[in-house]
N, C-alpha and C positions, 0 to 999 in steps of 0.2 A: 527429875529426869536429866541425865547427862546429855551433852551435845551429840554423842554417838547414838544414844537412844532416840533423841529428837530426829536425827537424820534418818534412822531406820523407820520411824513412824511416818515421816513425810514420804518416804519412798513407798511404803505400803499403801498409804492413802491414795497417792497418785496412781500407783499401779492398779489398785482396786478399781478406781474409776475407769481406767482404760480397759482393763481386762473385762469388767462387767459390761462395758458399752460395746466394744468392737471385737471382743474375743481375744484368745491367746495369740493366734497366728499373726494378726495385724499390729500387735504391739512391738515396737522396736526399742531396744535398750538405749540406742543413741538418742532417740526422741525423748525417752523418759528422763535421761540424765539432763538433756538440754532444758526440758520443762522445769526441772527442779533446780537448775542452776548449779549442778554439781558435775564433776568429771566422771567419765565412764569407769575410771580406776576406783573412785569412791563408791560408785554403784556396785561394782563387782566385788569390792572389799566387803561390803555388807551382805551381798547376795551373790553367791558364786556363779549363778546361771539364771536365765529367765525361768527355767523350770522350777528351780528352788524358790524363786520369788513368788511364783504362782502358789506353791504349797504354803508359803508363809502368809500370803493374802487370804487363802482359804481358812487356815488355822486361826488367824486373827479375826476374821469375820465370824466364825463360829464362837470364839471366845466372847466377842462383843454381844452377840445375841444371847448367849447364856447369862451374861452379867445383867442384861436388861430384864430377862425373864426372872432371875433371882430377886431383883428389886420388886417386881410385881408380886411374886409369890409371898414375899416376906412382909408386904404392906398389910398390917392388921386392920386398916380402915376401909379396905375394899372387900366387898362380898364376893361370892363365888362367880356370879355372872359378870361382875366388873373385871375380875381377874381374867376370866375367859376372854372377854372382849379385848383386853389389852394384849393378851397373848396372841390373839388372832391378828392384831395390828402389827405386832413385832414380826411374826412369821410372814404375814402378807407383804409388809414393806420390804423386808430383806430379800424374800424370794423374787419380788417384782424387780429388784435392782439387777438381777442376773439376766443378761440378754441372751437370746438364742445363739448368737455366734459363739459365746463362751461355752454354752452347754454342748454345742456340736463339737467344738475343738477338744473339750475334755473327754467326751465320749469316744472320739476317734483317735486321739493322741495320748491321753493320759488316763487310762482306766484306773490306775493307782490312785489318782485324786478322787475319783468316784468312790472307790472303796473306803478311803479315809473319811470322806464326807458322810457316807452311809454309816460308818462305824461311830463317828462322833455324834451323829444324830441319834443312833441307837443308844449310846451310852449317856448322852447329855439331855437332848430334847425330850426323849421318851421318858426318862427318869423324872424330869421336871413336870411334864404333863401328867404323869401318873400321880405325882404329889398333889397337883391341883385337883385332880379328880378324887383323890382321897379326901380332900377338904370338902368336895361336893357331897360325898357320901356322909361324912361326919356332920355336915350342916343340914342334912335331911333333904337335899335336892334330889339325890338318887336313892333308889331302893337299897337297903343294906346288903343284899346278896350280890350286888354288882361288884365285880372284880376290877378295881381301877387300873391294874396292870394290863389286862386284856383290852379294856376300853381305851386306854391310852395308846396302845399299839394300833388299834383300829383307826382312831382319830388321826394319829401321826401319819400312818401310811396314806390315809385319804388326803390329808393336808399336803403332803409333799408331792403327791401325784396330781391332785386337782389344782393346787395353787401354783403350779409351774406355768411359766409364760405361755407355752403352746396350748395348754388346757384352758386357761383363762381366755385366750383369744378365741378359741372355738366356742366357749360358753358366752362370750361377750359380757363378762362380768368382771368387777374388780375383786381383789383377793378377800376383802372383808365380807362382801356379799356372798361369795362362794363358801367362806368359812361358816357363816351363819346358816346356810342351807345344809352344810354337812352336819352341824350341830342339831338342826331341826329334825333331820332324818334319824340320826343316831340316838338322840335323846328321847324320841317319842315314846319308846316302850320301856324306858328305865327310870323315868322320874317318878317321885312319890305322888300320891294323890294330893297331898298338901301343897306340893310345889307346882303341880301341873297347871292350875289356873294362871300362874305367874309366868310360865315358860314362854308362851308366844309373845306377849307384850315385851318381855325382857329381851328376847332374841331380836325383835324389831327395833327396840331401843339400842341394842348393841350394834346392829347394822347401821343405824342412822348416826350414832355417836362416833363410831370409829371408822366411818367411811372416809376415804381420802383418795386423792387422784393418783397416788403412786409416785408422786414427785417430791414429797416432803416427809420429814421424820414424824414419828408418832407424837401426837399432841392431844391434850384434853382441852376442856373448855377454858382452863386457866393458863394454858401454855404447854411447854414441852415437858413431858414426863421424865 
């Protein structure tokens, strides 16, 4: 990584923390530059405007999530339920980091960002989730007639609606617990007879194993994944 790349990465990381915590409107470029120990000239050389910086933060966050999901999906040592649990952890943790102030600011000031996020979700998260569900069909967890593309869209739409900060606050649940309840409801009618006796205990295990306070990255029993 070149010094220029390192500077951009530092800016994105600091901006992400501020945007996600206090929203777009309350972040000042002067304060951001000061916190990073760089000049405003350097900041604007890398990102021409605060709006441009927000777009870059969103794109970088989506890229990071996709990379984490790809690692889980490609791990041949994990079975379907373990992969599903870790996917729930990734989605829950990342969504929990986005505070309501930023959600409100984007909705009112930057509908274009919402469109980009939705499109990236449709193209990336949905594709990855469908691949995982295909693995579930292939391994005999779901009945063979289940279309993983349709099931993936149903789960994805439920996840992004229910695992949002306002919905979790109303439910008084953490993201992992909500994800498990989504899976419990949606999987009830589509699991195979062979997999059914294992479903409930595995969902409970997934909830307990991947439960977290919303303040730390995804970990397993042996450390950071």
